[in-house]
LONU-286640 format. One record per residue (C-alpha): chain; x, y, z. Coordinates in Angstrom, 3 decimals. Layout:
% residues N
["A" [X Y Z]] ...
***
This chain:
% residues 386
["A" [8.583 -2.033 20.546]] ["A" [5.815 -3.747 22.335]] ["A" [3.989 -6.795 20.810]] ["A" [0.678 -5.651 19.508]] ["A" [-1.939 -8.376 18.839]] ["A" [-3.595 -10.473 16.226]] ["A" [-3.536 -8.538 12.796]] ["A" [-1.994 -10.945 10.280]] ["A" [0.896 -8.571 9.685]] ["A" [1.668 -8.084 13.391]] ["A" [4.203 -10.674 14.031]] ["A" [5.114 -11.292 10.315]] ["A" [8.631 -12.129 9.946]] ["A" [11.021 -9.873 7.804]] ["A" [12.752 -12.434 5.566]] ["A" [14.702 -10.036 3.037]] ["A" [15.535 -6.331 2.967]] ["A" [17.390 -4.244 0.578]] ["A" [18.199 -0.700 -0.048]] ["A" [19.559 0.495 -3.562]] ["A" [21.055 3.874 -3.558]] ["A" [22.895 4.041 -6.932]] ["A" [22.548 2.523 -10.369]] ["A" [21.912 -1.306 -10.129]] ["A" [21.117 -3.707 -12.957]] ["A" [19.592 -6.340 -10.995]] ["A" [18.401 -6.694 -7.376]] ["A" [17.971 -10.499 -6.419]] ["A" [16.764 -11.966 -3.265]] ["A" [17.423 -15.669 -3.297]] ["A" [16.335 -18.652 -0.998]] ["A" [13.721 -16.556 0.868]] ["A" [10.339 -18.253 0.236]] ["A" [9.021 -21.235 1.897]] ["A" [6.507 -23.843 0.609]] ["A" [2.854 -22.903 0.237]] ["A" [3.384 -19.618 2.454]] ["A" [1.850 -16.156 1.777]] ["A" [4.263 -13.143 1.526]] ["A" [3.817 -9.362 1.563]] ["A" [6.192 -7.101 -0.234]] ["A" [6.639 -3.360 0.481]] ["A" [8.295 -1.385 -2.360]] ["A" [9.344 2.183 -1.508]] ["A" [10.919 5.206 -3.171]] ["A" [11.726 3.606 -6.485]] ["A" [13.463 5.720 -9.111]] ["A" [15.095 4.535 -12.501]] ["A" [18.185 5.937 -13.852]] ["A" [16.389 6.915 -16.959]] ["A" [13.099 8.811 -17.151]] ["A" [9.706 7.022 -17.413]] ["A" [10.797 3.340 -16.834]] ["A" [9.335 0.402 -15.066]] ["A" [10.169 -1.661 -12.155]] ["A" [9.657 -5.284 -12.881]] ["A" [10.198 -8.671 -11.246]] ["A" [10.412 -12.401 -12.076]] ["A" [10.723 -15.555 -10.038]] ["A" [13.816 -17.573 -9.303]] ["A" [14.294 -21.297 -8.579]] ["A" [16.085 -22.963 -5.695]] ["A" [19.484 -22.323 -7.423]] ["A" [18.779 -18.569 -7.822]] ["A" [18.191 -18.816 -11.540]] ["A" [15.276 -17.397 -13.565]] ["A" [12.440 -19.944 -13.843]] ["A" [11.930 -20.735 -17.504]] ["A" [8.588 -19.588 -18.811]] ["A" [6.531 -18.952 -21.728]] ["A" [4.931 -15.876 -20.604]] ["A" [3.286 -14.024 -17.769]] ["A" [-0.355 -12.926 -17.919]] ["A" [-0.874 -9.499 -16.232]] ["A" [-3.988 -7.296 -15.859]] ["A" [-5.606 -4.549 -13.855]] ["A" [-7.237 -1.096 -13.481]] ["A" [-5.468 2.281 -13.288]] ["A" [-6.396 5.940 -13.010]] ["A" [-4.591 9.352 -13.229]] ["A" [-4.535 12.446 -11.152]] ["A" [-2.689 15.710 -11.074]] ["A" [-3.698 17.059 -14.461]] ["A" [-2.552 13.990 -16.567]] ["A" [-5.043 14.627 -19.293]] ["A" [-5.769 10.997 -19.567]] ["A" [-8.564 8.662 -18.477]] ["A" [-7.913 5.519 -16.408]] ["A" [-9.150 2.186 -17.617]] ["A" [-8.475 -1.573 -17.517]] ["A" [-5.601 -3.291 -19.295]] ["A" [-4.272 -6.740 -19.968]] ["A" [-0.764 -7.829 -21.032]] ["A" [1.270 -10.881 -21.915]] ["A" [4.913 -10.575 -21.113]] ["A" [7.729 -12.923 -21.998]] ["A" [10.241 -12.291 -19.138]] ["A" [9.021 -9.929 -16.299]] ["A" [6.068 -8.725 -14.668]] ["A" [5.419 -4.911 -14.426]] ["A" [5.085 -3.525 -10.841]] ["A" [4.951 0.290 -11.766]] ["A" [5.807 1.433 -14.996]] ["A" [6.606 4.882 -16.616]] ["A" [8.187 6.237 -13.247]] ["A" [10.200 9.672 -13.550]] ["A" [13.798 9.600 -12.513]] ["A" [13.895 13.301 -11.109]] ["A" [14.856 13.705 -7.506]] ["A" [11.283 14.788 -6.661]] ["A" [9.756 11.661 -8.806]] ["A" [9.233 8.234 -7.406]] ["A" [6.993 5.247 -7.286]] ["A" [5.748 2.889 -4.515]] ["A" [3.849 -0.572 -4.287]] ["A" [2.779 -3.299 -2.142]] ["A" [2.269 -6.756 -3.064]] ["A" [0.648 -10.173 -1.874]] ["A" [2.151 -13.481 -3.385]] ["A" [2.541 -17.242 -2.807]] ["A" [5.562 -18.099 -4.888]] ["A" [6.884 -21.394 -3.524]] ["A" [4.270 -23.507 -5.087]] ["A" [4.105 -26.148 -7.991]] ["A" [0.905 -24.397 -8.922]] ["A" [0.425 -21.279 -10.832]] ["A" [2.325 -18.562 -9.325]] ["A" [0.054 -15.698 -8.564]] ["A" [0.640 -12.294 -7.289]] ["A" [-1.600 -9.084 -6.489]] ["A" [-0.312 -5.538 -6.158]] ["A" [-1.123 -2.091 -6.117]] ["A" [1.220 0.665 -7.293]] ["A" [1.419 4.559 -7.371]] ["A" [3.904 6.843 -8.997]] ["A" [5.013 10.018 -10.546]] ["A" [5.154 9.207 -14.084]] ["A" [7.740 11.709 -15.226]] ["A" [5.481 14.386 -16.666]] ["A" [5.193 17.446 -14.476]] ["A" [2.669 16.953 -11.536]] ["A" [1.105 13.745 -13.275]] ["A" [0.457 10.734 -11.144]] ["A" [-0.566 7.224 -12.191]] ["A" [-2.414 4.804 -9.820]] ["A" [-2.441 1.125 -10.413]] ["A" [-5.028 0.125 -7.966]] ["A" [-5.330 -3.607 -8.523]] ["A" [-2.944 -5.701 -10.760]] ["A" [-2.800 -9.490 -10.906]] ["A" [0.186 -11.268 -12.265]] ["A" [0.151 -15.065 -13.242]] ["A" [2.933 -17.348 -14.194]] ["A" [1.230 -20.496 -15.609]] ["A" [3.813 -22.273 -17.616]] ["A" [6.086 -23.875 -14.911]] ["A" [5.593 -26.179 -12.139]] ["A" [8.825 -25.159 -10.627]] ["A" [8.533 -23.540 -7.294]] ["A" [9.925 -20.067 -6.555]] ["A" [12.456 -19.758 -3.912]] ["A" [13.528 -16.171 -4.907]] ["A" [12.765 -12.968 -6.762]] ["A" [14.643 -10.536 -9.166]] ["A" [13.980 -7.000 -9.659]] ["A" [15.123 -5.078 -12.695]] ["A" [14.287 -1.814 -14.480]] ["A" [12.748 -2.290 -18.129]] ["A" [14.027 -5.859 -18.537]] ["A" [17.523 -4.949 -17.587]] ["A" [18.009 -3.751 -21.250]] ["A" [19.079 -0.715 -23.064]] ["A" [21.234 0.492 -20.108]] ["A" [18.037 0.935 -17.851]] ["A" [18.800 0.329 -14.232]] ["A" [17.476 0.798 -10.706]] ["A" [18.810 4.054 -9.307]] ["A" [17.008 3.926 -5.952]] ["A" [14.585 1.641 -4.288]] ["A" [13.922 0.144 -0.789]] ["A" [12.197 -3.281 -0.640]] ["A" [10.940 -5.401 2.431]] ["A" [9.758 -8.957 2.085]] ["A" [7.526 -10.340 5.049]] ["A" [6.446 -13.799 5.632]] ["A" [3.115 -13.925 7.336]] ["A" [2.897 -16.072 10.577]] ["A" [1.899 -19.692 9.762]] ["A" [1.224 -21.186 13.356]] ["A" [-0.965 -20.572 16.393]] ["A" [0.658 -20.754 19.896]] ["A" [-1.149 -23.079 22.210]] ["A" [0.694 -21.481 25.316]] ["A" [0.576 -17.938 26.847]] ["A" [3.628 -16.145 28.389]] ["A" [4.032 -12.957 30.209]] ["A" [2.699 -9.691 28.753]] ["A" [0.397 -11.603 26.461]] ["A" [-3.173 -11.401 25.956]] ["A" [-5.144 -14.551 25.281]] ["A" [-5.655 -13.858 21.427]] ["A" [-2.012 -12.987 20.897]] ["A" [-0.830 -15.925 18.749]] ["A" [1.656 -14.748 16.385]] ["A" [4.980 -15.225 18.377]] ["A" [6.962 -18.264 19.496]] ["A" [5.571 -20.039 22.625]] ["A" [8.415 -19.356 24.723]] ["A" [8.387 -15.662 23.934]] ["A" [8.467 -13.085 26.624]] ["A" [7.870 -9.202 26.395]] ["A" [8.245 -7.034 23.172]] ["A" [8.613 -8.378 19.609]] ["A" [12.069 -8.010 18.238]] ["A" [12.993 -5.460 15.390]] ["A" [11.778 -6.413 11.917]] ["A" [8.588 -8.054 13.139]] ["A" [5.518 -6.606 11.364]] ["A" [3.836 -3.372 12.070]] ["A" [4.326 -1.245 15.209]] ["A" [1.377 0.765 16.289]] ["A" [2.382 4.404 16.871]] ["A" [-0.956 6.079 17.351]] ["A" [-4.799 5.486 17.785]] ["A" [-7.784 7.729 18.260]] ["A" [-11.423 6.762 18.788]] ["A" [-14.017 9.371 17.943]] ["A" [-16.526 10.677 20.334]] ["A" [-19.937 11.877 19.022]] ["A" [-19.461 15.419 18.137]] ["A" [-15.661 15.529 17.527]] ["A" [-14.920 17.722 14.567]] ["A" [-11.758 15.867 13.583]] ["A" [-9.300 13.135 14.596]] ["A" [-6.134 14.996 14.256]] ["A" [-2.694 13.112 14.696]] ["A" [0.209 15.395 15.493]] ["A" [3.880 14.385 15.405]] ["A" [3.004 10.616 14.563]] ["A" [5.292 10.411 11.503]] ["A" [8.924 10.222 12.302]] ["A" [12.275 8.841 10.673]] ["A" [11.919 5.743 12.732]] ["A" [9.870 4.241 9.750]] ["A" [9.967 4.660 5.972]] ["A" [6.381 3.358 5.585]] ["A" [3.188 3.759 7.488]] ["A" [-0.252 1.846 7.307]] ["A" [-3.520 3.575 8.548]] ["A" [-6.494 1.576 9.252]] ["A" [-10.028 3.256 9.889]] ["A" [-12.981 1.135 11.481]] ["A" [-16.533 1.844 12.042]] ["A" [-16.137 5.433 10.553]] ["A" [-19.529 7.327 10.720]] ["A" [-20.410 10.972 10.116]] ["A" [-23.055 12.658 12.527]] ["A" [-25.029 13.676 9.480]] ["A" [-25.824 11.623 6.259]] ["A" [-23.899 11.558 2.867]] ["A" [-20.569 12.705 3.914]] ["A" [-17.038 11.926 2.610]] ["A" [-14.155 11.185 4.950]] ["A" [-11.221 13.392 3.935]] ["A" [-7.644 13.970 5.101]] ["A" [-4.950 16.558 5.475]] ["A" [-1.304 16.080 6.192]] ["A" [0.673 17.996 8.834]] ["A" [4.293 19.248 8.567]] ["A" [6.332 21.140 10.899]] ["A" [4.591 24.359 10.113]] ["A" [1.043 22.970 10.568]] ["A" [-1.833 21.645 8.412]] ["A" [-1.376 21.502 4.653]] ["A" [-4.755 22.707 3.700]] ["A" [-4.274 24.044 0.352]] ["A" [-5.574 22.631 -3.024]] ["A" [-2.430 20.378 -3.831]] ["A" [-4.247 17.181 -3.100]] ["A" [-5.184 15.213 -6.382]] ["A" [-6.845 11.877 -6.577]] ["A" [-8.219 9.156 -8.658]] ["A" [-10.481 6.252 -7.890]] ["A" [-12.742 3.330 -8.926]] ["A" [-15.838 2.289 -7.103]] ["A" [-18.214 -0.661 -7.116]] ["A" [-21.707 -0.961 -5.437]] ["A" [-23.831 -3.625 -4.204]] ["A" [-26.652 -4.175 -1.803]] ["A" [-29.036 -1.604 -3.290]] ["A" [-26.748 -0.501 -6.178]] ["A" [-25.162 -2.354 -9.050]] ["A" [-23.326 0.388 -10.637]] ["A" [-19.505 1.325 -10.843]] ["A" [-17.806 4.685 -11.048]] ["A" [-14.371 5.913 -12.158]] ["A" [-12.966 9.271 -11.405]] ["A" [-9.747 10.752 -12.516]] ["A" [-7.976 13.928 -11.577]] ["A" [-10.000 14.832 -8.484]] ["A" [-8.866 17.661 -6.193]] ["A" [-9.639 16.237 -2.768]] ["A" [-8.154 13.747 -0.462]] ["A" [-11.326 11.491 -0.181]] ["A" [-11.138 8.038 1.297]] ["A" [-14.733 7.174 2.087]] ["A" [-17.718 8.275 -0.084]] ["A" [-21.182 9.444 0.935]] ["A" [-21.218 7.430 4.178]] ["A" [-24.497 7.268 6.095]] ["A" [-25.092 7.609 9.792]] ["A" [-28.249 5.493 10.451]] ["A" [-28.397 1.695 11.463]] ["A" [-25.431 -0.282 10.254]] ["A" [-24.123 2.549 7.968]] ["A" [-20.367 3.038 8.452]] ["A" [-17.094 2.770 6.566]] ["A" [-13.718 1.061 6.783]] ["A" [-10.355 1.481 5.194]] ["A" [-6.823 0.698 4.935]] ["A" [-4.086 3.072 3.591]] ["A" [-0.284 2.868 2.689]] ["A" [1.857 5.815 2.623]] ["A" [5.456 7.100 2.758]] ["A" [5.136 10.489 4.326]] ["A" [8.656 11.219 5.616]] ["A" [10.809 11.233 2.435]] ["A" [12.226 14.877 2.112]] ["A" [12.639 14.539 -1.658]] ["A" [9.407 13.418 -3.162]] ["A" [5.709 14.073 -3.279]] ["A" [3.479 12.112 -1.052]] ["A" [1.443 9.165 -2.416]] ["A" [-1.193 7.429 -0.454]] ["A" [-2.881 4.237 -1.898]] ["A" [-6.116 2.909 -0.046]] ["A" [-8.989 0.673 -0.298]] ["A" [-12.225 1.303 1.417]] ["A" [-15.866 -0.008 1.938]] ["A" [-18.890 1.274 3.576]] ["A" [-22.588 1.715 3.637]] ["A" [-23.928 4.879 2.108]] ["A" [-26.770 7.051 3.154]] ["A" [-29.286 4.678 1.207]] ["A" [-27.579 1.615 2.629]] ["A" [-25.962 0.852 -0.714]] ["A" [-22.490 -0.809 -0.092]] ["A" [-19.627 0.972 -1.819]] ["A" [-16.219 -0.452 -2.322]] ["A" [-13.436 1.862 -3.445]] ["A" [-9.749 1.430 -4.663]] ["A" [-8.116 4.785 -4.998]] ["A" [-5.040 6.953 -4.347]] ["A" [-4.275 10.526 -3.399]] ["A" [-1.195 12.394 -4.344]] ["A" [0.107 15.573 -2.633]] ["A" [2.551 17.635 -4.656]] ["A" [4.910 18.558 -1.826]] ["A" [8.258 17.162 -0.940]] ["A" [8.055 18.479 2.640]] ["A" [8.542 15.913 5.477]] ["A" [5.101 15.193 6.786]] ["A" [4.652 14.868 10.726]] ["A" [1.039 14.175 11.194]] ["A" [-2.501 13.665 9.531]] ["A" [-5.812 14.923 10.359]] ["A" [-9.143 12.891 9.357]] ["A" [-12.507 14.706 9.199]] ["A" [-15.834 14.779 7.286]] ["A" [-16.603 16.864 4.457]] ["A" [-19.086 18.670 6.525]] ["A" [-20.237 18.080 10.120]] ["A" [-18.638 15.995 13.035]] ["A" [-17.799 12.411 13.748]] ["A" [-20.424 10.086 15.436]] ["A" [-17.981 7.204 15.686]] ["A" [-14.804 5.539 14.415]] ["A" [-11.213 4.309 15.397]] ["A" [-8.322 5.207 13.318]] ["A" [-4.899 3.390 14.038]] ["A" [-1.600 4.275 12.525]] ["A" [1.240 1.745 12.236]] ["A" [4.958 1.944 11.454]] ["A" [6.474 -0.918 9.204]] ["A" [9.551 -2.134 10.800]] ["A" [12.760 -2.300 8.615]] 
***
């Protein structure tokens, strides 16, 4: 692949990779974390061996042993979609051994969970993590979305060099049946030198580097579209392939041609657009700069990512989304974060997720407004390298 630029994850180093495909009691990754460095962890296609079970983790010391602790503090906000009959809320928990990443995941062939996590483990200070998770919870067509979860280990000054993943505390015969995990270290130096095929702002590879980035280095940009005033949609065909398990989508300066519109998407498969009613979603929003309220919506029937965006002055929206669209077994889950200025100049931040209850392999995605056309906006699609 060609080297891409200056986004922090472009050029990140893959430091650990594991694929579990049969019942496994414990997945350990040892001696992978460097001092005071930030890491990003992709967790894809988790399934437990027993129904409605949790994927959990704990930190390991330099010898690969669990760090002795009193407890973990954990809290966040969650929501439901797909007819769950439950209302999302906030929660807090103290745990004695492991931190929950995603809990209550079903073990059927068409049920799974996914997550992404930021962390700085190798420090003598408190070990902090932040993650989002989305999963089929084991009930028919019910999805739970954990939009923002914070984990904190505050009882040990021992630096973490590794991490262990288990299912439900590795007790009662509960095991990991399937999961793919990738751990990336973010680049921690700036190159003073330039080399061939490099732009002035490309600072995330070694100074003697020439050409394309090697396999395992960050995100590969696979597609990009920029809207012209009057475009009805940004429609990406044949962009999702088996070359990548996970994709990341970013949207910048997204603006409709008329006020108060929502940005929506539809998947494509080999037969065309999936425009039926099988999209279900939930989200939490918070307002500022003209509004001070917040909102929570469960069990919506639309693939919404930006809400009530305006078209005047500086009004526009931006988003980032994570999805695993090419799995032939499981429904499609997309977690996203977005922010934008609404039609009355109120700034709205949203954390949300959209589930599509179809195990079909998706090949593309279409972005459009709830009515009317695009005025401006750029959408980029990246594949996460194994």
